[in-house]
C-alpha positions, -999 to +999 in steps of 0.1 A: -191+504+408-156+520+406-157+532+370-179+554+348-185+588+331-176+617+353-204+642+361-204+671+384-233+691+400-235+729+397-265+750+406-284+718+412-278+705+377-255+676+367-233+678+337-203+660+322-167+670+319-148+674+286-118+652+282-094+679+269-061+674+288-078+649+310-050+629+327-040+608+357-039+637+381-075+647+373-087+611+376-069+607+409-087+636+424-121+621+414-112+587+428-098+602+460-132+619+464-147+584+462-124+569+488-101+551+463-063+557+459-057+557+421-075+568+391-071+558+355-082+585+330-104+575+301-114+596+272-137+597+242-169+588+261-156+554+271-189+547+290-212+565+266-219+602+261-239+622+286-269+644+279-275+681+285-248+705+296-210+700+297-199+719+328-161+717+328-132+717+302-094+719+304-094+706+339-059+709+353-053+692+387-021+686+405-034+654+421-036+666+457-068+686+455-096+675+478-123+682+452-124+685+414-136+721+416-104+731+434-085+724+402-081+750+375-105+748+346-123+770+320-153+790+332-184+769+339-201+758+306-177+777+284-163+751+260-166+738+225-169+701+235-196+676+225-206+644+243-183+623+221-155+636+244-169+631+278-143+622+305-144+590+325-124+572+351-116+537+365-108+538+403-088+513+423-068+508+454-044+485+435-012+498+419-018+477+388-050+479+367-057+444+353-085+429+333-104+449+306-089+482+316-053+471+321-027+442+319-013+416+342+025+419+341+053+440+327+089+431+318+120+442+299+137+422+272+171+423+288+177+430+325+174+468+333+177+478+297+155+466+269+122+470+250+091+470+272+065+441+271+033+437+289+012+405+293-025+408+286-049+379+281-020+355+286-002+371+256+030+392+256+032+423+234+053+454+231+047+491+233+048+514+202+070+544+205+045+570+194+045+596+221+069+575+243+087+599+267+110+598+297+080+603+320+065+571+307+099+554+310+100+565+347+067+550+354+076+517+337+109+515+356+093+523+389+067+497+383+097+472+379+113+483+411+138+508+399+140+545+408+140+561+374+142+555+337+152+569+303+131+565+271+143+552+238+126+549+205+129+533+171+136+498+184+169+509+200+171+477+220+153+453+197+119+447+181+087+435+197+084+403+176+051+394+192+034+425+181+021+455+202-004+459+230-001+497+235+004+528+215+004+566+222+012+560+259+011+593+278+020+594+314+023+624+338+051+606+358+030+602+389+012+570+380+019+538+400+020+518+367+016+522+329-019+508+333-030+542+347-015+562+318-035+573+288-030+551+257-047+540+225-070+514+242-053+483+228-050+493+192-020+505+173-007+515+138+030+507+142+057+487+125+083+466+143+109+493+140+089+516+163+093+495+195+096+516+227+124+507+251+139+520+284+170+520+305+162+518+342+184+531+370+187+521+407+193+556+419+174+588+411+186+623+411+162+648+426+171+675+402+161+711+401+168+710+364+139+688+353+111+706+335+086+697+308+068+731+309+034+716+312+021+724+347+046+745+365+055+772+340+092+776+338+096+752+368+128+763+387+142+783+358+142+821+354+148+844+325+179+865+327+166+900+335+194+917+317+187+898+284+172+917+255+144+892+250+130+863+271+120+826+267+083+824+263+059+796+274+038+785+244+017+758+229+008+751+193+026+768+164+047+800+169+038+833+153+061+825+123+038+795+116+053+769+093+083+790+083+100+786+116+095+770+150+075+739+160+038+733+155+035+709+185+053+704+217+076+674+222+061+660+254+026+652+241+033+659+204+002+680+200-009+716+199-021+715+235+012+706+251+037+733+262+072+742+254+093+774+255+107+794+227+123+827+217+104+848+192+124+860+162+100+886+148+115+921+152+143+907+174+172+903+150+204+892+168+189+896+202+197+872+230+178+853+257+190+832+286+172+807+307+190+802+341+187+772+364+192+774+402+225+763+416+229+726+411+256+703+426+269+674+405+291+649+424+287+617+404+282+609+367+251+629+355+235+633+321+215+663+311+189+656+284+167+680+265+149+684+232+153+714+209+138+728+177+158+750+153+141+754+120+140+784+096+162+800+070+175+827+094+180+804+124+207+817+148+224+800+177+216+778+208+241+769+235+242+754+270+266+770+294+280+761+328+280+793+349+296+796+383+274+806+411+292+839+413+285+845+376+322+851+369+333+819+351+315+803+322+322+773+300+302+763+269+291+727+272+271+724+240+262+746+210+243+745+177+241+771+149+218+774+118+188+753+109+187+718+122+156+705+104+119+709+110+117+684+138+124+681+175+161+670+181+174+652+211+206+663+229+225+649+259+253+665+278+276+648+303+276+674+331+310+682+348+314+678+386+309+709+407+283+734+419+270+758+392+240+770+372+230+757+338+221+783+313+203+778+280+212+807+257+196+816+224+206+842+198+182+852+171+194+852+135+189+880+109+153+875+101+119+864+115+123+828+104+146+821+134+125+808+163+143+785+187+124+761+211+132+739+241+112+711+258+115+682+282+147+690+302+156+660+324+186+648+344+195+612+350+222+594+369+250+578+349+268+583+316+250+597+286+243+571+260+241+595+230+258+628+232+236+644+207+212+621+190+239+613+164+269+589+166+300+590+145+315+559+129+339+549+101+332+528+070+363+508+060+372+510+023+400+490+006+431+511-003+416+543+012+411+560+045+377+550+059+346+571+050+330+591+078+294+582+088+270+596+113+240+578+129+209+599+130+174+587+138+186+551+139+202+551+104+238+555+093+246+581+066+277+594+050+290+630+050+293+645+015+328+658+006+319+694-003+336+717+022+353+689+041+387+701+053+414+696+080+394+713+107+364+690+101+386+659+101+403+670+134+369+672+151+358+639+137+390+622+150+388+639+184+353+625+187+368+590+180+396+595+205+424+607+183+444+639+182+449+646+144+428+640+113+436+638+076+406+648+053+400+631+020+373+620-004+364+589-024+337+581-049+315+552-039+301+533-068+274+507-072+246+526-053+233+560-046+250+576-016+230+597+008+241+621+035+223+638+065+250+664+072+254+693+048+274+725+048+296+713+077+319+740+090+341+733+120+366+756+136+387+727+149+380+734+186+348+715+188+347+680+205+319+666+182+309+671+146+274+679+159+288+710+176+300+724+142+277+747+122+258+730+094+226+711+092+215+676+100+186+671+076+166+647+056+189+625+035+200+639+002+222+626-025+260+633-025+271+649-057+290+624-079+287+599-049+317+616-034+319+612+004+343+624+031+370+602+044+394+606+073+426+592+086+430+595+123+461+593+145+476+607+177+512+608+164+528+627+135+552+609+113+571+636+092+569+632+055+601+627+035+600+658+012+626+669-013+630+701-034+646+695-068+660+718-094+656+750-075+675+782-083+682+789-046+681+771-012+645+764-002+632+763-038+624+736-063+600+710-076+583+692-047+589+655-044+574+634-016+575+598-005+539+586-003+530+550+005+567+541+000+569+557-035+588+589-043+570+611-068+558+646-076+527+665-067+502+677-093+495+714-093+457+712-095+444+736-068+480+740-055+482+772-035+502+791-008+486+772+020+499+739+005+533+755-001+535+767+035+528+733+050+556+718+028+580+746+037+573+743+074+581+706+072+616+716+058+621+742+086+609+774+069+582+798+080+561+801+049+560+792+012+550+804-021+532+781-046+545+778-082+527+758-109+534+744-144+566+726-136+583+759-127+615+741-119+612+715-145+592+683-149+599+652-128+601+616-138+582+585-126+551+587-104+528+616-096+517+605-061+494+632-051+468+654-068+444+682-056+464+688-025+442+709-002+459+722+030+441+746+053+474+760+068+472+745+103+481+709+095+512+694+113+523+677+081+514+673+044+500+639+053+471+657+071+461+678+040+433+666+018+443+650-015+436+623-040+461+596-050+465+565-071+442+561-101+424+593-092+455+614-103+448+628-138+480+649-144+512+647-164+546+661-154+540+694-171+518+701-140+543+693-113+541+717-083+570+737-070+576+760-041+599+788-028+603+788+010+610+818+032+621+824+068+599+855+072+562+858+078+559+889+056+555+884+019+586+888-002+584+905-036+609+896-063+610+887-099+620+852-107+625+836-141+617+799-145+649+781-154+628+755-171+611+780-194+639+806-196+642+799-233+605+809-237+612+843-219+585+836-194+589+853-160+569+850-129+564+876-102+565+862-066+544+882-041 
């Protein structure tokens, strides 16, 4: 018989083994001792519970040991197990376990990319994505004849319409097939939108960057000795408990799996760096990892390319502030060259600022998702399109609050353009939800996900107002006129917008807006004047709530509202005075329009 409950003899007495952390490597050692090549781990007293003593717990084998007692484990008979958790194995010389313990065939829904199906009892079924990881994807792809694989969740490549055979698949990565991995023993609690899928690759990168922190500590990484604090190997919740940091690892999604983190308590604004060995990238290569940044005081996490000499550095990826109480996925397209990869963390101002990392992997080819969130545009009639991001498989809008030129530029750069025009629109007919709040870009980022702010659970946008953007790589100068001024470079502002010449309402009109207008006319800076300072205009008021940051190449790139959203009359026409100096000019100017009312304005 090649299967059964595992028992070991110690001091002449046989006892069972607890199934805590019992996996393929442990089972393989048992089966090798019996002269068989492969071992399938089985838990929860699959062949009945034993009697008497339980000798071993937390067995941790590498798979190459000659006997089980050469593996690490707790001291003999020191455990809290009962016989409902006795470990068992199924041993075989075949690479595929079939019959009652396995399945007969595996396939993908579409070539080398697709959802995974297995055939059992002449029926095809999918795999649920609970616990689905890159290690399981690697095993599935190798079973299909490929060299490596990448895991995807949430029905990324279609749904398993025939139902599911497997759930909670947990592989170490060494198994010859998925049939040797731990799983839920042919039961599941999944919906069709939880289908696991993979992308398989024909070539594999033997990378010194891969690490899941389970069995080899920090793997090939080292802590920077000159850092103020270090990355710590950990399992379960952090010392800050539910206020910061994860409660489980990402690999196994339980309190027994391991990850690394930086401890925030008593470490305000201190930094830690995890450094890889020198790594050469000569072909398209994607770095993937999972991070956790949750807590009111959360600081910063970045990934840096550092030259082997340590002189030159370049930031490849960064995040700031809380990102939600969940593990987030990030991918970075690594540049060519030989260098070290550095994961840097900076603690915020407070103890709720733990930052964690897990499951660092490298795959050949282009990254499919640069940060777990995609950007897209939602076309709207008579308006610039609304900005949307895809997170966790769902598209959400970005609320308008705080949306400015810098944010619009980053959004457009991510879409392949050079310039961006921010705007807003109120969507009616349904509630509008967003997953990005408090977005704050500097304009230098290459993706909205690199800006500070928070991707979070969906929340309702105030008044259903969402951010819009107009993207372009060329600047067409606006036709701007100054009318009724008392000196050159002064007057009521009139602009041609959508083919119509009209005035600008002075709601929120300030010196930044005036400066962009004056620069278009060849001046250096501008001073804003409100209340139809140089007299009211006639005809249309084409823009309202003009909102320039001060860096825009033209008025067309400033935020504004137009059309039916304008709620002004010509007594609110905006005016400017332009200057050819950067220093403020002080003078007393009387409005020619209101001279009879003896109203004077000081320009500063």
